[in-house]
N, C-alpha and C positions, 0 to 999 in steps of 0.2 A: 381530425384525421389521425388514425392509428399508424404508428411506425412499426414495421416488423424487421427483425434482424435475424440473419441466418445463425443457426446454433454454432457453427464453426467460428463465426466472427465473435460471438459472445464468449465462447470458450477461450479464444486467443486473448481477449481483454482480461478475462479472469486469471489466466495462467501465464501469460507472457510479460506482464508488467510486474516486476518484483514488488510485492506489497510493502516491504520495509522502505524501499526507495520512494514509492508513491506517498507513503505516510510522511516521511521526513523531508524529501527533496521537492516533491511536487505540491502536496497539500500544506506543507509547513506545520504539521501537527507537532507540538512539542514532543521530543523523544530523547532517550538517553540509553546508555548501556548500564545495566545493573545486574550484578551477580553473573556477569559474562553474557547476558542476554539483552537483545534489543527490546526496549520498552517504549511505549508511547502513551500519551494522554488519551484515554478513551473519549471519543466525541459524544458518547451517550451519557456516561456517568462521571466523567472528569477524574478518573482514578488511573494511576500508573501500574496497577496490578494486571499487566497485559503481556502478551508475547506474540511473536509471529512464527509461523512454521514455513521455512523455505521449501520444504518438500511438497506441501499442499498449497502453498501461496495463500494461506489464510491467516488472519489475525484474530486474536481472542482476548476478551476482557474477562478475567476470572471473578471480578466483583459483580458485574451485572450479568455475567454468563452469556454474553452475546458473541457471536462469531461474525466476522466480516470478510467478504471477498473484496477485490478492488472496486467493483461496482457499488457494493453496499456502503463501503466507507466513503466513497466520493459522494453518494447521495446524502449520507448523514452529515458529513463535514461541510459540504457546500450548500446543504438544504435545497437540493434540486431533485427532480423526479428521475425515474429510470431512463427515459429517453435522453434527457439532458446529460445524465451521467455517462451513458454510452457514447454520446457525441463528444463529450469532454475527453474521455479515455481514447476514443478513436483518433483524436487530434494529436495524441502524444505517441502513437504507435506508427512506425514507418511502414512502407510497403513491403519491406523485408521481414516484417514481424519482430524487428528488434525494437525494444523500448527506446524512445527518443527522450530519455531522462538523463540530463547531465548530472554528474556528480562532482561537486566542487572539490571533494577530497581525493578524487581519483580512485575510489574504491571499486572493487569488482562488484558488478550489479547482481550477481547470482546469489549472494548470501549476505545476511545482515552483518554489521560489524560486531566483532567480539572484543571483550575486554583485553587490553594490552596489545592490540594489533594496530598497525599504522592506519590512520584515518578513523579509528573508533572515536565515538563521541565521548567527551569527558564532562560529566556533570556531578 
């Protein structure tokens, strides 16, 4: 049986869940702040030559040249298919379209941590 999702729902999953929070807080992918930028261990090539863009809510690995939206990175990290990734992400978004992602550091969820700011990761 094929599952269909409305484009608005998929758009909300791609755009309303801050990718840096998804990577570090939800998926537990190793991450750090380097040169003032949020970096994460690429789930494809295992390199830290990565970055996230809060304006587009995308992540990129410069070594393997892959781009990830929240659905892509969940599929790759959890080794699940598209439908399972959409269901997983749907479970962390509340009815008000606010991400239900808790931050143990109390950081603002709208932008990744920067070097020297309270709550920034130190590695």
